[in-house]
C-alpha positions in Angstrom: -14.0 14.7 -12.4 -17.5 14.5 -10.9 -18.2 13.4 -7.4 -18.6 9.9 -8.8 -15.2 10.0 -10.3 -16.3 10.3 -14.0 -13.3 11.9 -15.8 -13.7 14.7 -18.3 -11.7 14.0 -21.4 -10.9 16.3 -24.3 -10.4 14.6 -27.7 -8.6 16.8 -30.3 -8.5 15.4 -33.9 -9.2 16.9 -37.3 -10.9 13.8 -38.6 -14.7 13.7 -37.9 -15.0 10.0 -37.9 -12.2 9.5 -35.3 -13.7 12.2 -33.1 -17.2 10.6 -33.3 -15.9 7.1 -32.7 -13.6 8.1 -29.7 -16.5 10.1 -28.1 -18.9 7.2 -28.5 -16.4 4.6 -27.1 -15.3 6.8 -24.1 -18.8 7.8 -23.2 -19.9 4.1 -23.2 -17.2 3.6 -20.6 -18.7 6.4 -18.4 -16.4 9.2 -19.2 -17.6 12.8 -20.0 -16.2 13.7 -23.4 -15.7 17.0 -25.4 -14.2 17.1 -28.8 -12.2 19.7 -30.7 -11.4 19.6 -34.5 -8.3 21.8 -34.4 -5.8 23.7 -32.3 -7.9 26.8 -32.0 -11.0 24.9 -30.8 -8.8 22.9 -28.5 -7.5 26.1 -26.9 -11.1 27.4 -26.4 -12.5 24.2 -25.0 -9.4 23.7 -22.6 -9.7 27.2 -21.5 -13.5 26.9 -20.7 -12.9 23.8 -18.5 -9.8 22.0 -17.4 -9.9 18.4 -18.8 -8.8 15.4 -16.7 -7.1 13.9 -19.7 -6.4 15.1 -23.3 -6.2 12.8 -26.4 -4.2 15.0 -28.8 -3.7 14.3 -32.5 -0.3 15.4 -33.9 -1.2 16.4 -37.4 -3.9 19.1 -37.6 -4.6 21.9 -40.2 -3.8 25.0 -38.1 -1.1 23.8 -35.6 0.5 20.5 -35.0 -0.1 18.7 -31.7 3.6 18.9 -30.6 3.5 22.7 -31.0 0.2 22.9 -29.0 1.7 20.6 -26.3 4.8 22.9 -26.2 2.5 25.9 -25.8 0.7 24.3 -22.8 3.9 23.3 -21.2 5.2 26.9 -21.4 2.3 27.9 -19.2 3.8 25.8 -16.4 3.9 22.2 -15.2 1.1 20.3 -17.0 -1.9 19.7 -14.7 -3.5 17.2 -17.1 -2.1 14.0 -18.6 -1.7 14.3 -22.4 -1.8 11.2 -24.8 -0.6 11.9 -28.2 -2.2 10.1 -31.3 -0.7 9.8 -34.8 -0.8 7.6 -37.8 2.6 9.0 -39.1 4.6 9.1 -35.9 8.4 8.9 -35.9 10.8 8.0 -33.0 11.9 11.6 -32.9 8.3 12.8 -32.6 7.6 10.4 -29.7 10.8 11.4 -28.0 9.9 15.1 -28.3 6.4 14.6 -27.0 7.7 12.7 -24.0 10.3 15.4 -23.3 7.5 17.9 -23.3 5.6 15.9 -20.7 3.1 13.7 -22.7 2.0 10.7 -20.8 1.9 8.3 -23.7 1.9 7.9 -27.5 -0.8 5.9 -29.4 -0.4 4.9 -33.1 -3.3 5.0 -35.6 -5.2 3.0 -36.5 -6.1 3.0 -32.8 -6.5 -0.2 -30.9 -9.6 0.4 -28.8 -8.3 -2.0 -26.1 -5.1 -0.1 -25.8 -6.8 3.3 -25.9 -9.0 2.4 -22.9 -6.1 0.9 -20.9 -4.0 4.0 -21.6 -6.7 6.4 -20.6 -7.4 4.5 -17.4 -3.7 4.3 -16.5 -3.1 7.9 -17.4 -5.9 9.1 -15.0 -4.6 6.8 -12.2 -1.0 7.8 -12.8 -1.8 11.4 -12.5 -3.7 11.1 -9.4 -1.0 9.0 -7.9 1.6 11.7 -8.9 -0.3 14.3 -7.1 -0.5 12.1 -4.0 3.2 11.5 -4.2 3.9 15.2 -4.4 1.9 15.7 -1.2 3.7 12.8 0.4 7.1 14.2 -0.4 6.1 17.5 1.2 4.4 16.1 4.3 6.0 12.7 4.7 2.5 11.5 5.7 1.2 8.0 5.1 -1.9 7.5 2.9 -3.0 4.5 5.0 -5.3 4.5 8.0 -4.0 6.7 10.8 -1.7 4.9 13.3 -2.9 4.0 16.7 -5.3 1.6 18.6 -6.1 3.8 21.7 -9.8 4.4 22.5 -9.4 8.0 21.3 -7.8 7.1 18.0 -10.3 4.2 17.4 -13.2 6.6 18.0 -11.6 9.2 15.7 -11.3 6.7 12.8 -14.9 5.6 13.2 -16.0 9.2 13.2 -14.0 9.9 10.0 -15.5 6.8 8.3 -19.0 8.1 9.0 -18.2 11.6 7.9 -16.5 10.5 4.6 -19.7 9.0 3.2 -21.4 12.4 3.4 -20.3 14.9 0.8 -20.1 17.9 3.2 -17.5 20.4 4.2 -15.4 19.4 7.2 -13.3 21.6 9.5 -10.5 19.9 11.4 -9.1 21.6 14.5 -6.2 20.6 16.7 -2.8 21.7 17.9 0.0 22.1 15.3 1.5 18.7 14.3 -1.5 16.7 15.6 -2.0 15.0 12.2 -4.7 17.1 10.5 -3.2 16.4 7.0 -3.1 12.7 7.6 -6.8 12.7 8.7 -7.8 14.8 5.7 -6.0 12.3 3.4 -7.7 9.3 5.1 -11.1 10.9 4.9 -10.6 11.5 1.1 -9.3 7.9 0.6 -12.4 6.3 2.0 -15.0 8.8 0.5 -16.9 8.4 -2.8 -14.4 10.9 -4.2 -11.4 8.6 -3.6 -10.8 8.2 -7.4 -10.6 12.0 -7.7 -7.7 14.3 -7.0 -6.6 15.3 -3.4 -5.1 18.8 -3.6 -3.3 19.8 -0.5 -2.9 23.7 0.0 -1.0 25.2 2.8 -2.4 28.8 3.0 0.3 30.0 5.2 2.9 29.1 2.6 1.3 31.1 -0.1 2.4 34.6 -0.6 -0.5 36.9 0.4 -0.6 38.7 -2.9 -0.7 35.4 -4.9 -3.4 33.6 -2.8 -6.2 34.4 -5.2 -4.2 33.6 -8.3 -2.9 30.3 -6.8 -6.4 29.2 -5.8 -8.4 30.5 -8.7 -6.0 30.5 -11.6 -5.5 33.3 -14.1 -6.0 34.0 -17.8 -4.0 36.2 -20.2 -4.8 35.9 -23.9 -4.6 32.2 -24.7 -2.4 31.4 -21.7 -4.2 29.8 -18.8 -3.0 29.0 -15.4 -5.3 26.4 -13.8 -5.9 27.2 -10.1 -5.7 24.7 -7.3 -9.5 24.8 -6.8 -10.0 23.8 -10.5 -7.3 21.1 -10.2 -9.3 19.6 -7.3 -12.4 19.3 -9.4 -14.2 16.0 -8.7 -12.1 15.4 -5.6 -11.1 17.0 -2.4 -9.4 20.4 -1.7 -7.6 20.4 1.6 -7.1 24.0 2.9 -4.6 23.9 5.7 -3.9 27.0 7.8 -7.2 28.3 6.5 -7.1 31.0 9.2 -4.2 32.7 7.4 -6.3 33.4 4.2 -6.6 37.1 3.4 -10.1 38.6 3.5 -10.3 39.2 -0.3 -9.6 35.6 -1.1 -12.0 34.5 1.6 -14.9 36.5 -0.1 -13.9 34.9 -3.5 -13.8 31.4 -2.0 -17.1 31.8 -0.3 -18.8 32.8 -3.6 -17.2 29.9 -5.5 -18.3 27.4 -2.9 -21.9 28.8 -2.7 -22.5 28.9 -6.5 -20.2 26.1 -7.6 -18.6 28.5 -10.1 -16.2 31.4 -10.4 -14.0 33.4 -12.8 -10.3 33.0 -13.0 -8.2 36.1 -12.4 -8.4 38.2 -15.6 -10.9 35.7 -17.1 -14.4 36.3 -18.4 -15.8 32.7 -18.8 -17.3 30.9 -15.9 -15.5 27.9 -14.4 -17.7 25.3 -12.8 -16.4 23.2 -9.9 -17.5 20.2 -7.9 -15.2 19.8 -5.0 -15.4 18.8 -1.3 -13.6 21.2 1.0 -11.7 20.0 4.1 -10.3 22.9 6.0 -7.9 22.8 9.0 -6.4 25.3 11.4 -4.5 25.3 14.6 -6.2 28.7 15.5 -9.3 29.2 17.5 -11.3 30.2 14.4 -14.2 31.6 16.5 -11.7 34.0 17.9 -10.5 34.9 14.4 -14.1 35.6 13.5 -14.4 38.0 16.5 -11.2 39.7 15.5 -12.6 40.1 11.9 -9.8 38.1 10.5 -12.1 35.4 9.3 -15.5 36.0 7.6 -18.3 34.7 9.7 -20.2 33.4 6.7 -17.1 31.5 5.4 -16.5 30.0 8.8 -20.1 28.6 9.0 -19.8 27.3 5.4 -16.6 25.3 6.2 -17.7 24.2 9.7 -20.6 22.0 8.6 -19.0 19.0 10.3 -16.4 19.9 12.9 -13.6 17.4 13.7 -11.3 17.9 16.6 -8.0 16.1 17.0 -6.6 15.5 20.5 -2.9 16.3 21.2 -0.7 13.2 21.4 -0.2 13.6 25.1 -3.9 12.8 25.5 -3.6 9.5 23.7 -0.1 8.5 24.6 -0.9 4.8 24.4 -0.4 5.2 20.6 3.2 6.4 21.0 4.8 2.8 20.7 2.7 2.2 17.4 3.8 5.6 16.1 7.5 4.9 16.9 7.4 1.6 15.2 5.5 3.0 12.2 8.0 5.9 11.5 11.1 3.6 12.0 9.7 1.4 9.2 8.7 4.4 7.2 12.1 6.1 7.2 13.9 2.8 6.8 11.9 2.0 3.5 11.6 5.6 2.2 15.0 7.1 3.2 17.0 3.8 3.6 17.8 4.8 7.1 18.9 1.9 9.5 16.3 -0.3 10.9 16.4 0.2 14.8 14.1 -0.7 17.7 13.2 1.3 20.8 13.9 -0.5 24.1 11.0 -0.9 26.5 12.5 1.7 28.8 12.8 4.2 25.9 9.3 3.6 24.8 8.0 4.2 28.3 9.9 7.4 28.6 8.4 8.6 25.4 5.0 7.6 26.4 5.3 9.9 29.4 6.9 12.8 27.4 4.5 15.7 26.8 5.0 16.1 23.1 4.4 19.8 22.5 5.0 19.3 18.8 2.7 16.3 18.7 3.0 13.6 16.0 5.2 15.9 13.9 7.7 16.2 16.7 7.7 12.4 17.2 8.3 11.9 13.5 11.2 14.3 13.6 12.6 12.6 16.7 12.5 9.2 15.1 14.3 10.5 11.9 17.0 12.2 14.0 17.6 9.1 16.1 18.0 6.9 13.0 20.3 9.4 11.4 22.7 10.3 14.2 22.5 7.1 16.3 24.1 3.6 15.8 23.4 0.1 17.0 20.3 -2.1 16.6 18.6 -0.7 19.8 17.6 2.9 20.8 18.0 3.0 24.6 16.9 5.4 27.4 20.2 7.4 27.4 20.0 8.1 23.7 16.3 9.2 24.0 17.2 11.5 26.9 19.9 13.2 24.8 17.5 13.6 21.9 14.8 15.2 24.3 17.2 18.1 24.8 15.0 19.6 22.2 12.0 20.0 24.6 10.7 23.5 25.3 13.1 25.9 27.1 12.1 26.7 30.7 15.3 28.3 32.0 15.7 31.0 29.3 18.6 29.2 27.7 18.9 26.2 25.5 21.2 23.4 26.6 24.2 23.0 24.4 24.7 19.8 22.5 28.3 19.6 21.4 27.9 15.9 20.5 25.3 16.7 17.8 26.2 17.6 14.1 26.1 21.3 13.3 22.7 21.1 11.6 21.1 19.3 14.6 22.8 21.8 17.1 21.6 24.7 15.1 18.0 23.3 15.1 18.3 22.9 18.9 19.2 26.6 19.4 16.6 27.8 16.9 13.9 25.9 18.7 14.9 27.2 22.1 15.3 30.8 20.7 11.9 30.9 19.0 10.0 29.2 21.9 11.5 31.8 24.1 10.4 34.7 21.9 7.0 33.3 21.6 6.8 33.3 25.4 8.1 36.8 25.6 5.6 38.1 23.0 2.7 35.9 24.3 2.4 34.1 21.0 2.3 37.3 18.8 3.7 36.0 15.5 4.0 39.5 14.1 6.1 40.7 17.0 8.3 37.6 17.0 9.0 38.0 13.3 9.9 41.6 13.7 12.2 40.9 16.7 13.9 38.0 14.9 14.2 39.9 11.7 12.6 37.3 9.4 9.5 37.5 7.2 6.3 36.1 8.8 5.6 33.4 6.2 9.2 32.2 6.6 8.6 32.2 10.4 5.5 30.1 10.1 7.4 27.5 8.0 10.3 27.5 10.5 7.9 27.0 13.4 6.2 24.0 11.7 9.5 22.4 10.7 10.7 22.6 14.3 7.5 21.2 15.7 6.7 24.3 17.7 3.1 25.0 18.7 2.1 28.5 17.5 -1.6 28.3 18.0 -1.9 31.8 19.4 -3.2 34.5 17.0 -1.2 37.3 15.7 -1.2 40.5 17.8 
């Protein structure tokens, strides 16, 4: 999609009159359209540029549409909704197309009204699917960020102004402060809102595969569409950008400067139109000094800086956040609907929240799972806050907790102790603990532990 949200549609049909009619109708609706007369030309056109939607005829001279769809599915999960078209369709054919991941099935002669509705709904459904995938991973709301404190009000006003300008944004702040939520909010109120929002956690990508994941790859007729290409017309959110390897940084900078790149192993130029929102808990100026982040990439990403305050500096928002996450988990996970007493809310307002909003979210979920009764009181909150950072060198035992909760309590205390011993050096903590560094990053985030110090 373009910045204005005009989808790029590929029409594959062996009948010239149908190709011409569909192209004319769809272009009149504001879509960008390319046509292909058979399977071979469809492969070439799709390889040259990833479509936002494909209208695919079943009966063609060289290969049938079902076989072509099966071929695309074999490359991995479909990154494009496919609508099948046929004048001789059977129930078995429609079932097979659906099994292979086709979005819908249209019979010929084509009703233009149904065609336009199906195309519109297919594009909307795919973008909603991508959003929901992100929500399942992050458990973050798509709505306006929660809170009415002066700091949060000012932040939301700032984001609203930034969203209208199509520039790169760099979000900084402590781990768990809500950088992903702000990035989604920015996208949802920007001119690119109808385009995709692709959320990429660089720290979770295996170092050797960062380039392939971001830029995609080609091998013969098989194409893997990279995350950068999937974000075309929308927003690419690069979380943990300070963890990107230098080779991938160089390639990303070139792609953003020129608006084009080559897939790994590919020879044809892929053009992109994306807005990049990057985020990091690192001090990126320090990463630049340490030669871990390219200076030119840093300045390209840091056109508009946006800093998020830690939750302890806008604690007035804690009651709103508690209420929001109680409702969220009650509706999404069917956990019991409970309320926090005034005393419990006051205690949590005065808690220092080292894990920020992520820690608060985890705390609410834990209290809804292990607690009982309509009200969450002070005593229950005090027991739950046994997960606060260890200061004595030993984590308090919590025999009343389920095994999983007790294990998380020990792991949190253990890792915070090791981070203190090794002065935040992730590499050394990983070596001492005997776990892989990428796994350690995931573990720290899941436990709400601030690991903003750089590797040493």
